N, C-alpha and C positions, 0 to 999 in steps of 0.2 A: 585580390580581395575575395573573401568568401561570400557566396550568395546568401541573401537574407533568408532566414528560416522562421517559420511561425513558431510561437511558443509551444503549441501542441506537438509539432513535429520534433522540436528540441527535447521536450519532456519525455518523449518515447525513446529517445536514443541515449539519454543520460542514465547511468546506474542509480538505483535507489541509495540514499545515504546510509540506510540501515535495513536489514531484512530480519524479520522475526518469524520463526516457524510456529504455527499454531495447529491445534487439533480440531478446531471447529470452523465452519464456514461463516458463522455469524459472530461478530466481535465489535469492540469499540476501541477508539483511540482518543486519548486526551493529551497527547504530547508528552506525558510523563512529568512528574514534579510540579512544583509551585509555579513555574514559568511556562506551563504547557499551553494548550489551546482549548477551545470549547470541545466538549465530548461529541464525537461523531460516530454513528453506527455504520458499520461496513459489512458487506457480504462478499465472500469469495465466489467468483463465478467459475465457469467451465475451464478457464485458462489456469486455474490453480493458485491465483494470487490476486491481491488488491492493494492499491496504494492510498494512503491517507491524503486527502486533498489539502490539508494544512501543512503537515510536516514532511510529506513524501515518504514516510516510513512504509516499507513494503511488508505486507503480511502474506506469507506463503503457507499453504496447507501442507502439513508434514506428510511425507510419502506413506501410503498405507492407511491414512485416516479416511473415515467415511465422510462423504460430501453432504450428508443429510443430517448433520447435527443442528 
């Protein structure tokens, strides 16, 4: 039997369901389409990506883009 893992540690090890390359460190996610989720504003940090807390979509800063947009 596998040891129990917290939700936080599981979330960090699972791949994002979708990754979107962006050119700005500030963006929003609404889940897309009529069946999306509330709009949330996100900021990409020093690690170069951020994940939406609703749909887990990962936004990654495109290589070579300025981090200060």
